[in-house]
N, C-alpha and C positions, 0 to 999 in steps of 0.2 A: 467549488464545493465549500461553504464555509458551514465550519462546527458548531458553531454556537447559535443557536437564537437568541439567547441573553448570560453573555460569560458571567455577569454579577451575581444571577440567579443560577446558573451551574446548569443553564436549562440549553440540552443540546439539542440541534436542529432533530425534528421529530420523525422523520423518515430518514436521515443519515444513515442508520445502520441496516435499512431496509429498503425502500426505493432507490436511494441513491446509490447504497453499494452495490444494488442488481444493476441499475443501468450503467455504473461504471465496469462491472465485470462483464456485461457483453459488450460494451465497445472494446475493451482491453480484450477481449478475445477474438472478436471480429476483425480488428485491424492486425491482428498476430495471424491471418490466413493471406494465404496467395489467391491470385484470382480464378484456381482451381480448387478455393476450400481446403487446401494443404497446409498445415503446420508451418509457418514461416518463422514467427518471431513470438516470444511468451508463453515459452512452453513453460508445463505448471512445476517442472525443477527448478528453472530459473528464476520465478516468481517467487516459488518458495524460500531460495536464498535469501533473497530480500528479506521476508515475513518472519525470517527465523532469526535474522540481526535484532529486528525490533523486537522479538518475545525475549530473547537472550539479554536487550536494553530492559527490557520489563522486568525479566527474573534480576536483574542485579537494582536495580530500581527500589525493588521490592523487599530484599535484604536492606538495603539502605537509602532511605529518602533524602538524605541529605546529598547525595553523589549524582543529583540530575544536573547540576550546572559544569559539576566535573567532564559528565558524558553525552551532553549537550553537543559539543563540538566533534566528539564520533560519531554521534548520530545523524549529524550535520554531513558528515563525508559519505552516507547513502547516496547525497547527491553525486557526488564524485564517481562513486561506484555503478549508477544507475547511466550516466552519459558513458563510461566506457563500455557498459554491458550494450548501450545503443547503438555505440560506433563500433561493436564487434556485429551489430546486426542479430544480438540475443533478443535484445527487447523493443517494443515500438516505443515511439515517440509517445503514445498515450499513455503508456506507464510510467515513463521517463515524468510524465508532466503530472501524473497523479502524484507520483512521490514528493517533486519537488513543489508542487502547489499545498502540498498536505505539510511537509518541513516547514513553508514559510510562515504556518499559523501556531509551529510549537515554539511557545515562549516558557512553560511552565509545568508541572510534573501535572495538572489538571489537563491542558493541551494534549500529551504526550498520552494520556489514557485515553482520551475520544481519538484520537489517530491510532493506539493499536488496536482498542474496539473497531474501529471502521476498517483498520487492513485485516483482521478475524473474520467480519462480516465480508468482505470483497473477497475475502478465499474462498467462506461455505460457498459463494455466487460463482465462482469463475470455476470451483472443482463442476458445481453442474452444467456448465459449458461447456468447458474441457475436461471430461471425466477421465480421460488416459494420454498418456504423451501420444499416441497415435492416433486417438478417436478425435473427431469433432461433430459439434451438435447442430 
């Protein structure tokens, strides 16, 4: 999933926050279920931990735009945290892949903003597919 249609013109893929985020949320929801349809991975609380970190980075960057290069290594540490969570069976490979493939595209503040917005859109759709910790659609 590519963020940009044309980065020089700051043109984001038109369907990134809609169809692509929706499809991603549906896939990650389905990948988190066992063969009986019960939640095995990707509980909303686990996904939310990653989203909360992205929101925290976003808040810090809004306070000080010049901190991007200082914060980037810590943002990239989400890859290690996702690997750990996958290793413990808390998240699926598809969620870890979403994070790692997205983070590979984050090179500057504009990229981060697109990533943060994509994650927000994903969270909205994910809540639709998995409305509660115990339920599934």
